[in-house]
N, C-alpha and C positions, 0 to 999 in steps of 0.2 A: 437410487433418487439423486442423489447430489451429482456423481460425476454424469450421468444424463443431461441433468439441467444445466449444468456447466458445459457441457458440448452443445446443447442447444443455442445459448446463449452466442459462443462464437461461432456458429454454423449459421448463423444469420436468422434462426426458427424464431415463432413466438414465442418471448419470455417478459412477463410483467416488468415494467421498466423500473430502474430505482434510482433515487434523487441522490449525489454526492456532491450538490453545492453544496459548499463550507458555511454560508448562508443559512443554511436549512438546519444543520447540526445544532443541538442542543444540549446544554449541560447541565447538569444537576446542581443546586444548591441551595441548602436548607429548605429543602422539599420542592423546592421550585425548579421549573424548568428556564433556562435562559437562555435568549436566542443570541447568536453570534452576531456581532456587528460584521457590518456590510462591510463590503471592498470597495476601495476608493472608486471602481466603475459602477457599481451596483448605487452609490450615492449618488454618482451622477445621474445613472438612469432614473432615479426616483425623482431627481430633481428636474429631469426633463418631462418626466410625464406628468409632474403637475403642473407645469409650464403648461404644455401641451394640452393640458384636462381641463383647465380653467374656464373655457369656453363650453359651456353647457351643451351646446350644439355640436361640438367636436365629435370626431369617430372616436371610438377609444378602440384601437385594435392593439393590443398590447406586442404581438408579434412585430407589426409596422414600427413603433416606438422602438423598440429593444434593437431592431436592425439598424435605424438611424441613429440612437445612441453610440452602437458600437462603430457606425462610422465616423460619427463625430468624434468618437473618444481618439480612434487611430492619428486622426490628424489632427489633434490637439497639441497646441507646442506644451513643452517640458513645464514650463514656468506655470501654466494655469491646472494643468494635473497635478502639479505639487500642494496647491490649497486642498485637494481633494485626499491627498496624502495623508497631509498635516492633520487633518479632521477624522480621518479614519482612526491614526495614532491616538488621540484623544480618547476616541471611543474605545478602543481596543484598552487602554488602562483602565478606562472605567468600567469596563467589563471585566478586568481582572481582580479589582477589587471587589465585585461582586462575589463573583465566584470561588470559592471555598480552594483553599492552596492545593487542596488534594492529595491523593497518597499514590509515589509513583511506583510503579513495579519495580522492585530489583532485578539489573540487569544478571542476565545468564553467565554462567559460570563459561571462560575461555579452556579451550581444550590448550595441550601441549603445542601442539602443531601450530596452536592460531596462535597461540602467546608468541611462538618464535619468527612466523612470517609476519606479524606485526612489527617485531622488532628489526628486521631487515628491511621495511619501509621507507623511502625517500620521497615524499612527496614533493622536495624540491630538487630533485633530480631530473631537468627536462631531457635529458639525453636519451635516458630509458625509461621508455613507459611503465602506468603502474600493472599494467596486464603481464608484462616481460617481467618485472621485478615480482610479482606473485607467484608466475612460473618458475622464476630460477631458485627462489626462495624454498617453494613445495619440492623442487628436485633436492635441494641440498637438505633438508629435512631425510628425505628417505634414506641420505646417503650416511647419515650422521651415526655413530656410533649410540648404544644404551647411556654411555657415561656422560656424552656429550649434550644428549639430550635430557638429562638430569635434572639441570636449575629449571626447566623449562615445567618439566611433571613437576619439581615441586610448587613451582608457582601456582600450577594449575590446582594442585592440590588445598593451597592457600584461596586462590579464587574458588573453591568450590564452599569450603568452609564459611568466604564472607558471604556468599550469597543464601547459603542453608540458614545463617544468623538474620542479614536482612530481610529473607522473607518470614522467620518467624516472629519476627519484630513488627513486618509488613502486615500479616494475618492478625498477630496479636493488637493492633489498634483499632482492627476495625469493630463493628457493631454486628451484631447477627444476619441484620438484613446486608448489611456491606458484604462481609465475607461470602451469603449466599451469590450478592449479585457478582462476587470476584470471582466463583467458580464458573456461575452462568457464563463469564468471560473466556475464561480458560478453555471452556468447553468449546464453548463457539471459535475460537483462534483455532483452536487443534484440527476442532473438522475445515476450518478455512485456511491450513498449512498451504503455503507454496507447491506449486506441483512442478515435476520436472518432465520434457517433452517427451523422454521415454515410458513415462508413467502415462501422462495423456495418450500418446499414441497406441498405449495397451488397451486402455479403458475404451479409447476409440472403438477397438477392435472386437472389444468381450461385447459392446453395447451394439453391434453391426450397423453402424452409422456408415455406412457405403457412400452415400452422397456428400459425408462430410470429408472420408476418405479419396473421392474423386476429387474435390474440391481443391485438395493440396494436392493432387496428379499422382495419388496412389490408387493402380488397379489390379485386380484381383490375376494372380497367373493362369487361372484354367477357368474355362467358361463354367464347367457343369459344378467342378468343385472349387469353391472361394478361397485361394488359398492365397493370403496375403505375403508379403515380403514383410522379416524381421526389422526390427527397428534399426539393427546394425547395416543391414543391407538396402537401407534406402541411399537414395541419389543426393546431391549436396543440395538441390533445388527441392525435394521434397522433406527435408529433415529443415530446411529452413522453414518452406510453410508449416511444418509441427512447431516450430521454436516459435514462430510468429502467434499460433492459436493458444500456444501456452503463456506467453507473456501477454496478452489480453484477459487471459483466466485469471493470472494471477494479478494483474492490475486490479481487477472488478474484485476479485477476493480481498485485496488490501485495504481499497475503500469502504468494503461492507464492514471488516474489521474496525477500521478507524473510525466509523459511524455506530458502530455499537461499544465501540469503547467511551466514545463522547455518550451515550445515552446512558451509559454502567456507572458515569463519573470518575474513571479511570485514569491517569495521568499516563503521558508518554514515559513508555520507558526509559531511565536513564542511560546515559552513554558510560 
């Protein structure tokens, strides 16, 4: 059901809309739900709406006001916008004081290869792109001997112990209700983990979504027996279409996970 729902979403079929605006996300604090402070633009929108609707006879059209606010905000000088930015900083500071400090989920342990690749990256090197650096480091790792990899294997083991220790402390500091909420969030996060283009294509085939496949420019080979090409047999254009659909799915899932995390009152994972 989850796969079909995701496919329906990016295929443009009817799906109940979700609200991902940051101003709608709530955080729990001392049993209360606190609304996040509005962004500078939404502060301006609220101010403009109040001014326009002072007249009782004025037509109250929220969409028209939002469009007007958007147009005026884009044309507004930077120094005038700064007033709303500064006001937002004050609201955020006040919000932070009201919200519980929160317990951050310990960051997951890194693998030996990940630790090695990270050690090889140089963000200050403008001559070589980050993508090229990653590719070079990955190739180097595959050609390294076990003895050369050992220092990173040892670091990975230490990082795993660190994660297990922090996770035990993290769970130990929770009440029974908080722990139940955390487990619920972990299950939700697992259900909404990122998909690969290959898995999305496979799910689409299994679900028999011929309309979606057709939208990607993928047609069956035979008229009678609908045999579709494998993922590796797709053309560059077809694969790009699947990659774009996958990106939309993953972006949507990240927003839902972030929203659910806020509802659970769980802080963002530490880096």
